[in-house]
C-alpha positions in Angstrom: 12.0 -12.9 12.3 14.2 -15.8 13.6 17.9 -16.1 14.0 18.2 -19.4 15.8 22.0 -19.6 15.5 22.5 -16.1 16.9 24.8 -15.5 13.9 26.8 -12.3 13.6 26.2 -12.6 9.8 22.5 -11.9 10.5 23.3 -8.7 12.4 25.8 -7.5 9.8 23.5 -8.3 6.8 20.4 -6.6 8.4 22.4 -3.5 9.4 23.6 -3.4 5.8 20.1 -2.9 4.4 19.5 0.2 6.5 18.6 2.9 3.9 16.2 5.8 4.5 16.0 6.3 0.7 14.4 2.9 0.5 12.3 3.4 3.6 14.2 0.8 5.7 15.4 1.5 9.2 17.4 -0.9 11.3 17.9 -0.4 15.1 20.0 -2.4 17.5 18.0 -2.4 20.7 19.7 -2.3 24.1 18.6 -5.2 26.4 15.7 -4.4 28.7 15.0 -0.9 27.1 11.8 0.8 28.2 9.8 2.3 25.4 11.1 5.9 25.6 14.7 4.5 25.5 14.0 2.3 22.5 12.2 5.2 20.7 15.3 7.4 21.3 17.5 4.6 19.8 15.3 4.4 16.7 15.6 8.2 16.4 19.4 7.9 16.5 19.1 5.2 13.7 17.1 7.8 11.7 20.2 10.0 11.9 19.3 12.3 14.8 22.1 13.8 16.9 22.0 13.2 20.7 22.4 16.9 21.4 19.6 17.7 19.0 17.4 15.1 20.8 18.2 16.7 24.2 17.3 20.1 22.8 14.0 18.8 21.4 12.6 18.0 24.8 12.6 15.5 27.6 13.1 11.8 27.0 9.5 11.1 27.6 8.7 13.0 24.4 10.8 10.6 22.2 7.9 8.3 21.3 5.8 11.2 19.8 8.8 12.6 18.0 9.6 9.1 16.6 6.1 8.7 15.2 6.4 12.1 13.5 9.7 11.4 11.9 8.7 7.9 10.7 5.9 9.5 8.9 8.0 12.4 7.6 10.7 10.0 6.3 8.0 7.7 4.9 9.6 4.6 6.5 8.1 1.4 5.3 10.1 -1.2 7.3 11.5 -1.0 10.9 13.8 -3.8 11.9 14.5 -4.2 15.6 17.5 -6.4 16.4 17.7 -8.2 19.8 13.9 -7.8 20.2 13.8 -11.0 22.4 15.6 -9.0 25.1 13.0 -6.3 25.3 10.2 -6.2 28.0 6.7 -7.0 27.0 5.5 -3.4 27.6 8.1 -2.1 25.1 7.1 -4.7 22.5 3.4 -3.7 23.0 4.3 -0.1 22.4 6.2 -1.0 19.2 3.1 -2.8 18.0 1.0 0.3 18.7 3.5 2.4 16.8 3.2 0.1 13.8 -0.6 0.5 13.8 -0.4 4.3 14.2 2.2 4.9 11.4 1.5 2.0 9.0 5.2 0.9 9.3 5.9 -2.8 9.0 7.9 -3.7 12.2 10.1 -6.8 12.1 11.3 -8.0 15.5 14.4 -10.2 15.3 14.7 -12.9 18.0 18.3 -14.4 18.3 19.3 -17.8 19.8 18.0 -21.3 19.9 15.6 -20.6 22.8 13.6 -18.4 20.4 13.5 -20.7 17.4 9.9 -21.9 17.7 8.1 -21.1 14.5 4.6 -19.6 14.2 2.6 -18.7 11.1 3.9 -15.1 11.4 7.6 -15.7 11.7 10.3 -15.9 9.0 13.9 -17.0 9.0 16.2 -14.0 8.6 17.5 -14.9 5.1 14.0 -14.8 3.8 13.3 -11.5 5.5 16.6 -10.1 4.1 15.4 -11.0 0.5 12.2 -9.1 1.1 14.0 -6.0 2.3 16.3 -6.0 -0.6 13.6 -6.0 -3.4 14.4 -3.2 -5.8 12.3 -0.1 -5.1 11.4 3.1 -6.9 14.7 4.6 -5.5 16.6 2.1 -7.7 15.2 3.3 -11.0 17.6 4.6 -13.5 18.2 8.3 -13.3 17.9 10.4 -16.5 21.0 10.7 -18.6 22.8 14.0 -19.0 21.3 14.4 -22.5 17.8 13.9 -21.2 18.4 16.3 -18.3 19.8 18.9 -20.6 16.7 18.6 -22.9 14.3 18.9 -20.0 15.9 22.0 -18.6 16.2 23.6 -22.0 12.5 23.1 -22.8 11.4 24.5 -19.4 13.5 27.6 -19.8 12.3 28.1 -23.4 8.6 27.9 -22.2 9.2 30.6 -19.5 11.3 32.6 -22.0 8.5 32.8 -24.5 6.2 34.4 -21.9 8.9 36.8 -20.7 9.7 37.8 -24.3 6.2 39.2 -24.7 6.4 41.0 -21.4 9.9 42.4 -22.1 8.9 43.8 -25.5 5.7 45.4 -24.2 7.4 47.1 -21.3 10.7 47.9 -23.1 12.7 46.5 -20.2 16.3 46.4 -21.3 17.7 44.1 -18.7 16.6 42.2 -15.6 18.9 41.8 -12.6 18.4 38.4 -10.9 17.2 38.2 -7.3 15.4 35.5 -5.3 12.2 37.6 -5.4 12.1 37.9 -9.2 10.7 35.5 -11.7 14.1 34.7 -13.3 15.6 33.9 -9.9 12.7 31.5 -9.2 13.2 29.8 -12.6 16.9 29.3 -12.0 16.2 27.9 -8.6 13.7 25.4 -10.1 16.1 24.3 -12.8 19.2 23.9 -10.6 18.1 23.1 -7.0 18.6 19.4 -7.3 21.9 19.5 -9.2 24.1 16.8 -7.6 27.5 18.2 -8.4 29.3 21.2 -10.1 29.2 19.6 -13.5 25.5 19.0 -13.3 25.0 22.6 -12.2 27.0 23.9 -15.2 25.0 21.7 -17.6 21.7 23.0 -16.2 22.7 26.6 -16.4 24.0 26.2 -20.0 20.7 24.4 -20.9 18.7 27.3 -19.4 20.7 29.8 -21.4 20.1 27.9 -24.6 16.3 27.6 -23.9 16.0 31.3 -23.3 18.0 32.0 -26.4 15.6 29.8 -28.4 12.8 32.1 -27.0 14.6 35.2 -28.2 16.2 36.2 -24.9 19.9 36.4 -24.0 21.0 35.2 -20.5 24.5 36.5 -19.6 26.2 34.3 -17.1 29.5 34.9 -15.2 32.4 32.6 -16.0 31.3 29.9 -13.6 33.7 27.3 -15.0 36.6 29.4 -13.7 35.0 31.0 -10.7 35.4 28.2 -8.2 34.2 30.3 -5.3 31.0 31.2 -7.0 30.5 27.6 -8.2 31.1 26.2 -4.8 28.5 28.6 -3.3 25.8 27.8 -5.9 25.7 24.1 -5.6 24.9 21.5 -4.9 22.5 22.8 -2.3 21.5 19.5 -0.9 24.4 17.1 -1.4 24.3 13.8 0.5 26.5 15.2 3.2 24.2 18.3 3.7 21.1 16.0 3.9 22.9 13.9 6.5 23.6 17.0 8.5 20.1 18.2 8.2 18.8 14.9 9.5 20.8 15.4 12.7 18.1 17.9 13.8 15.2 16.5 15.7 13.1 19.7 16.1 10.7 19.9 13.1 10.6 23.7 13.2 14.3 24.2 13.2 15.0 21.7 10.4 12.1 22.9 8.3 13.1 26.5 8.5 16.8 25.7 7.7 15.8 23.6 4.8 13.6 26.3 3.2 16.3 28.9 3.9 18.8 26.8 1.9 16.2 26.0 -0.9 14.9 29.6 -1.4 17.7 31.9 -0.1 15.1 33.9 1.7 15.9 35.9 4.8 14.1 35.1 8.1 11.6 38.0 7.8 10.7 36.8 4.3 10.4 33.2 5.4 8.2 34.3 8.3 5.6 35.6 5.9 5.1 32.1 4.4 1.6 30.7 4.9 0.5 27.1 5.3 -1.7 27.2 2.2 1.4 28.2 0.2 3.1 24.9 0.9 2.6 21.6 -0.8 1.3 19.0 1.7 3.9 16.5 0.4 6.8 19.0 0.7 7.5 19.2 -3.0 7.4 23.0 -3.3 6.5 26.3 -1.5 4.9 29.3 -3.1 6.0 32.8 -2.7 4.8 36.2 -4.0 6.9 35.9 -7.2 6.6 32.2 -8.0 7.0 28.6 -6.7 10.3 27.3 -5.3 11.1 23.6 -5.6 12.2 21.4 -2.8 14.3 18.5 -4.0 13.2 15.0 -3.1 16.1 14.4 -0.6 15.1 17.5 1.4 11.4 16.9 1.5 11.3 14.8 4.7 12.4 17.9 6.6 9.6 20.0 5.2 7.1 17.1 5.8 8.2 17.0 9.4 7.4 20.7 9.8 4.0 20.2 8.3 3.2 17.2 10.5 4.3 19.1 13.6 2.2 22.1 12.6 -0.9 19.9 12.0 -0.7 18.6 15.6 -1.3 22.1 17.0 -4.8 23.2 18.1 -6.2 26.0 16.1 -2.9 27.4 14.7 -2.7 30.7 12.8 -2.3 30.7 9.0 1.5 31.2 9.2 3.7 28.2 8.4 6.1 28.7 11.3 4.5 28.4 14.7 6.3 28.7 18.1 5.7 26.6 21.2 3.3 29.2 22.4 1.1 28.6 19.4 1.8 32.0 17.8 3.3 32.8 14.5 7.1 33.3 14.6 8.3 36.7 13.5 11.6 37.3 11.6 13.8 37.7 14.7 12.6 34.6 16.5 12.8 32.6 13.3 16.3 33.8 12.6 17.3 32.6 16.1 15.8 29.1 15.4 17.6 28.9 12.1 20.9 29.9 13.7 20.6 27.4 16.5 19.6 24.6 14.0 22.5 25.3 11.8 24.9 25.2 14.7 23.6 21.7 15.8 23.7 20.4 12.2 27.2 21.8 11.5 26.0 23.8 8.5 26.5 27.5 7.7 23.5 29.5 8.8 24.0 32.1 6.1 22.3 35.4 6.1 18.9 33.7 6.7 19.9 33.8 10.4 20.2 37.6 10.4 16.8 39.3 11.0 17.0 41.8 8.2 13.9 43.3 6.9 14.9 42.9 3.3 13.0 40.2 1.3 16.3 39.0 -0.2 19.9 38.8 1.1 23.0 40.5 -0.3 24.6 37.4 -1.6 22.3 34.5 -2.4 21.7 31.9 -5.1 20.3 34.5 -7.4 21.9 37.8 -6.3 25.4 36.3 -6.8 24.6 36.8 -10.5 23.6 40.5 -10.0 25.8 42.7 -12.2 26.9 39.7 -14.2 23.6 38.0 -15.1 21.0 39.9 -17.1 18.1 38.9 -19.1 18.0 41.0 -22.3 16.0 40.8 -25.5 18.1 39.5 -28.3 19.1 41.9 -31.0 17.0 41.6 -34.2 20.1 42.4 -36.3 
């Protein structure tokens, strides 16, 4: 890409199209950077924190870590500003990275000395137009009415199956926990709520869907209980995802993401197997059901899966330590706590190595005592 006038507008415009949701990463290269330094700069552009990069390993490991995260984030375009000031060895390494990851790399040369055109060069305004073409991320989101109908229908479908089971076993009420089917359903229906109003809409739709199936879901007064509402969601707000992206270690960020998504304690997470996890990071299966991972949090789980795939003959467990052995609850709790501290997020009780399969106050157990699933009266 050519910027013969060395125009500040070019740098500002290209930095403005940096958007991981669209798969576009823009990095301002330091003059004369060797490949490990440039790789670290691109990792910083991906949102990584300097302390997290230091904790992830020596600087020489940055290129391998960069390749992993480009794949996990599903980056399509990497724009390197000031590329004309980089040594040949670094540019050759960038080309190898493009081949290995399938990422389209755009090297920007600034100044009149670099204005010679070749068949593979473009002026920067033309490149800017290519990078700003609308993508799937720009598609219109469902309306509140459409979202309400979807959640209601999913809840009704589950409720019809539960109605039969409830009548056969004469269960009067079900307390809600993460390791029960109702807790899994509520997680699936609300995990990607983007604000408190959206969460309330989804919960109300779930209650209506279950009522249509002949079941009565009793919810606490969420509209007036600001503490409980603030605890329930949104789980993966834009600020939370930004903080998760600070982490460079795939194991730490993957464990912390699943802990937030499922509310499982570390010993319970440690039981998770690789074949229970969707290869694209969309969901993870547990003994009682399948927990959803919202789209904005899937790159963290994909990074964990890519890191695990790079190990030689790993055990069936999802979480593998540096020694190649499966992490038990205590070690996994330590990694979750360390990752939460680096990300600036609350570790929660997932960082406590309890032997229980659920924590005292989680997404589902906050409803315990206030949320019951009961057969509707026939009167």
